[in-house]
C-alpha positions in Angstrom: 13.9 12.3 118.7 13.7 10.8 122.2 14.6 7.1 122.3 11.2 6.1 123.8 9.0 7.4 121.0 6.3 4.8 120.2 6.3 4.8 116.4 3.4 2.2 116.3 1.1 4.5 118.3 2.2 7.6 116.2 1.5 5.6 113.0 -2.0 4.6 114.1 -2.8 8.2 115.2 -1.6 9.5 111.8 -3.4 6.9 109.8 -4.6 8.2 106.4 -2.2 11.2 106.4 -0.5 12.0 103.1 3.3 12.2 102.7 3.2 16.0 102.9 1.1 15.8 106.1 3.6 13.4 107.7 6.4 15.9 106.8 4.4 18.7 108.4 3.8 16.5 111.5 7.5 15.9 112.0 8.4 19.5 111.3 5.7 20.7 113.7 7.1 18.4 116.4 10.6 19.7 115.9 9.4 23.3 116.2 7.4 22.5 119.4 10.5 20.9 121.0 12.6 24.0 120.1 10.0 26.4 121.6 10.1 24.4 124.8 13.9 24.6 124.9 14.5 20.9 124.3 17.1 19.3 121.9 14.9 16.4 120.9 11.2 15.8 120.0 9.2 13.7 122.5 6.2 11.4 122.1 4.0 14.3 123.4 5.5 16.7 120.7 4.6 14.2 117.9 1.1 13.5 119.3 0.3 17.3 119.6 1.7 17.9 116.1 -0.6 15.3 114.7 -3.5 17.1 116.3 -2.3 20.4 114.9 -2.2 19.0 111.3 -5.6 17.3 111.7 -7.5 20.0 113.7 -5.4 23.1 113.8 -3.6 24.9 116.6 -5.2 25.4 120.1 -7.1 28.7 120.2 -6.1 29.6 123.8 -7.6 33.0 123.4 -11.1 31.6 122.6 -13.3 32.3 125.5 -16.3 29.9 125.9 -19.1 30.8 128.2 -19.6 28.4 131.1 -22.8 27.0 129.5 -20.9 26.4 126.2 -18.1 24.7 128.0 -20.5 22.3 129.7 -22.3 21.7 126.4 -19.0 20.8 124.6 -17.9 18.6 127.5 -21.1 16.6 127.5 -21.1 16.5 123.6 -17.6 15.0 123.5 -18.2 12.5 126.3 -21.3 11.5 124.5 -19.2 10.5 121.5 -16.6 8.7 123.6 -19.1 6.9 125.8 -21.2 5.6 122.8 -17.9 4.4 121.2 -16.7 2.6 124.3 -20.0 0.8 125.0 -20.2 -0.7 121.5 -18.3 -3.7 120.1 -16.0 -3.2 117.1 -15.3 0.5 117.9 -11.8 2.0 117.8 -10.6 2.8 121.4 -10.7 6.4 122.5 -7.3 7.9 122.5 -7.9 11.5 123.7 -10.8 13.9 124.5 -10.4 17.6 124.6 -12.7 20.7 124.9 -9.9 23.2 124.0 -11.1 25.0 120.8 -8.9 24.7 117.6 -8.2 27.0 114.7 -10.1 24.6 112.4 -13.3 25.8 114.2 -13.7 22.7 116.3 -14.7 23.5 119.9 -13.5 20.1 121.0 -13.0 16.6 119.6 -12.7 12.9 120.5 -9.8 11.1 118.9 -10.2 7.3 118.3 -7.3 5.2 117.1 -7.7 1.7 115.7 -5.5 -0.9 117.4 -4.2 -2.4 114.1 -4.4 -1.9 110.3 -8.0 -1.8 109.2 -8.9 -2.0 105.6 -12.4 -3.5 105.6 -15.5 -2.4 107.5 -18.5 -4.6 108.2 -22.0 -3.3 108.2 -22.1 -3.5 112.0 -18.9 -1.4 112.3 -20.3 1.3 110.0 -23.5 1.4 112.0 -21.4 1.8 115.2 -19.5 4.7 113.6 -22.8 6.4 112.8 -24.0 5.8 116.3 -20.8 7.3 117.7 -21.2 10.4 115.4 -24.7 10.9 116.8 -23.6 10.4 120.4 -22.7 14.1 120.9 -26.1 15.4 119.8 -27.8 12.6 121.9 -25.9 13.7 125.0 -27.0 17.3 124.5 -30.7 16.2 124.1 -30.6 14.0 127.2 -28.8 16.5 129.5 -30.0 19.9 128.3 -33.3 19.0 126.7 -32.3 21.1 123.6 -29.7 21.0 120.9 -26.9 23.3 119.6 -25.1 23.9 116.3 -22.1 21.9 117.5 -23.1 18.7 115.7 -22.9 20.0 112.1 -19.8 18.0 111.2 -21.1 14.9 112.9 -24.4 15.1 111.0 -22.5 15.5 107.7 -20.2 12.4 108.4 -23.1 10.2 109.7 -25.2 11.1 106.6 -22.3 10.4 104.3 -21.7 6.9 105.8 -25.4 6.0 105.8 -25.8 7.1 102.1 -22.7 5.1 101.1 -24.1 2.0 102.8 -27.3 2.2 100.7 -25.9 3.5 97.4 -22.4 2.0 97.1 -21.8 -0.8 99.6 -24.9 -2.9 98.8 -25.9 -2.9 102.5 -29.6 -2.3 101.8 -31.9 -5.4 101.5 -34.2 -3.6 99.1 -31.5 -2.7 96.6 -29.3 -5.8 97.1 -25.9 -5.6 95.2 -27.0 -2.8 92.8 -24.9 0.3 92.7 -27.1 3.4 93.0 -24.2 5.8 92.9 -20.9 5.9 91.0 -17.7 7.8 92.0 -15.9 9.6 89.2 -12.2 10.5 89.4 -11.7 8.9 92.8 -8.2 10.3 93.2 -9.1 13.8 92.0 -11.8 14.8 94.5 -14.1 11.9 93.8 -17.3 13.6 92.8 -20.2 11.1 92.8 -23.4 10.9 90.7 -26.6 8.9 91.2 -27.4 6.3 88.5 -31.1 5.7 89.3 -34.6 7.1 88.8 -36.2 9.9 90.8 -38.4 7.4 92.5 -35.4 5.4 93.6 -33.7 8.5 94.9 -36.7 9.2 97.1 -36.4 5.7 98.5 -32.7 6.1 99.1 -33.4 9.3 101.0 -36.0 7.5 103.2 -33.6 4.6 103.9 -30.7 7.0 104.8 -32.9 8.9 107.2 -34.1 5.6 108.8 -30.5 4.4 109.2 -29.3 7.5 110.9 -32.4 7.8 113.1 -32.0 4.2 114.3 -28.4 4.7 115.3 -29.3 8.1 116.9 -31.9 6.2 119.0 -29.3 3.5 119.9 -26.8 6.2 121.0 -29.5 7.8 123.2 -30.3 4.5 124.8 -26.6 3.8 125.6 -26.2 7.2 127.2 -29.5 7.0 129.2 -28.3 3.6 130.5 -25.0 5.1 131.5 -26.3 8.5 132.7 -24.2 8.4 135.9 -21.0 7.8 134.0 -21.9 10.5 131.5 -22.3 13.1 134.2 -19.1 12.0 136.1 -17.0 12.0 132.9 -18.3 15.3 131.7 -17.6 16.9 135.0 -14.0 15.5 134.9 -13.5 16.7 131.3 -14.9 20.1 132.2 -12.3 20.5 135.0 -9.3 19.0 133.1 -10.2 20.2 129.6 -8.1 17.4 128.0 -8.1 13.8 129.1 -6.4 10.6 127.8 -8.1 7.4 126.7 -6.6 5.7 129.8 -8.1 8.3 132.2 -11.5 7.9 130.4 -11.5 4.1 130.7 -10.4 4.2 134.3 -13.4 6.3 135.3 -15.7 4.3 133.0 -14.6 0.9 134.4 -14.6 1.7 138.2 
């Protein structure tokens, strides 16, 4: 490896990866260096290999229409802008609109600045707002929505449901577990431990939680509409930008 590889940054980017995934990341970085005719793996090799393991290889033969490319650009900047304008959100590391073999048409990578084991209620709400930022940007700019937010919807709903059923973050239910997780290290299937009436109330609260954060994300983007347009235009042209580039444009 190159002498200037930043292990701290690599470790934060690969947070949550298993031992096998870490081995794949190192192996992928070595292969990338060899393909480029270099004798050592660089910081860029390791960063790209993390993305390969997380999101798959770049699908350079995938041809998006111009309208789709603009939609993905605004969608990803929506996520990044909502994250950047909230307190207690992980800094944006990279934004790309190059499709990946995992099926993602683009993604926004956030990396925590230090080890993070506990999340407060506000931090989880901010995460939900960030997940809804992409859809909110599409609504504001295009006046319609696409199928691109399916994974965001799933993740936002999962967090909101956990807040109500497992983390005791609902005033109505206080510190009562409404859901139990079985075989946590073997897939972690969950089951509700409450009546049908309570399940209906859980559903209502989950919807209300996500809706409130969706509205907050839309308000942030409306307030920062000029930056949303400027950043989306820059991402559309460059296709991949770093967190530093993103913050420079946002702060000027």
